C-alpha positions in Angstrom: 104.0 102.1 105.1 101.1 104.4 104.6 97.5 103.3 104.6 94.5 105.1 103.3 91.9 106.3 105.8 88.6 104.5 105.9 85.8 106.5 104.0 82.2 106.1 105.1 79.3 106.7 102.8 76.2 106.9 105.0 73.8 107.1 102.1 74.9 103.7 100.8 75.7 102.3 104.3 79.2 101.4 103.3 82.8 102.0 104.4 85.7 101.7 101.9 89.1 100.8 103.3 92.2 99.6 101.4 90.3 98.5 98.3 87.5 96.7 100.1 84.0 97.9 100.5 82.3 96.9 103.8 78.5 97.0 104.1 77.2 98.3 107.4 74.0 96.8 108.8 72.3 98.2 111.9 71.6 95.8 114.7 70.5 98.3 117.3 71.4 101.7 118.8 75.1 102.2 118.0 75.6 98.5 117.2 76.3 97.4 113.6 77.4 94.2 111.7 80.1 94.7 109.1 79.8 92.5 106.0 81.9 91.8 102.9 79.9 90.5 100.0 77.1 89.6 102.4 79.3 87.7 104.8 79.7 89.1 108.4 83.3 89.8 109.3 82.7 91.6 112.6 80.7 94.2 114.5 81.2 97.8 115.4 79.9 99.4 118.5 79.9 102.9 120.0 80.0 102.6 123.7 81.2 104.8 126.6 82.3 107.5 124.2 84.5 105.2 122.0 84.2 103.4 118.7 85.1 99.7 119.0 85.5 96.9 116.5 85.0 93.2 117.3 86.1 90.7 114.6 84.2 87.5 113.9 86.7 85.0 112.6 89.9 86.0 110.8 88.5 87.8 107.7 89.0 91.3 109.2 91.4 92.3 112.0 90.5 94.3 115.1 92.5 97.2 113.7 90.5 97.1 110.4 87.2 97.1 112.3 88.4 99.9 114.6 89.2 102.0 111.5 85.8 101.2 110.0 84.1 102.1 113.3 85.9 105.4 113.6 84.9 106.3 110.0 81.3 105.2 110.4 80.6 106.8 113.7 82.4 110.0 112.7 80.3 110.2 109.5 77.0 109.6 111.3 77.9 112.3 113.9 78.0 109.8 116.8 81.6 110.8 117.8 
């Protein structure tokens, strides 16, 4: 099984992954909420030199949020 890599678009503050577009909303330095159609599904955080994803509920898995975090922080030059 192959999966497409997450693709970040910093200009529109979105990350596309496997047919879903996730909106990225800044909460603070290196901390963001991830939303799908306006509903929060988790948070991404860059801390101690690593991108991390934390799900809120079961709408997005930890692996999905990790992929989103890697794409977002890579595109913004954080990593």
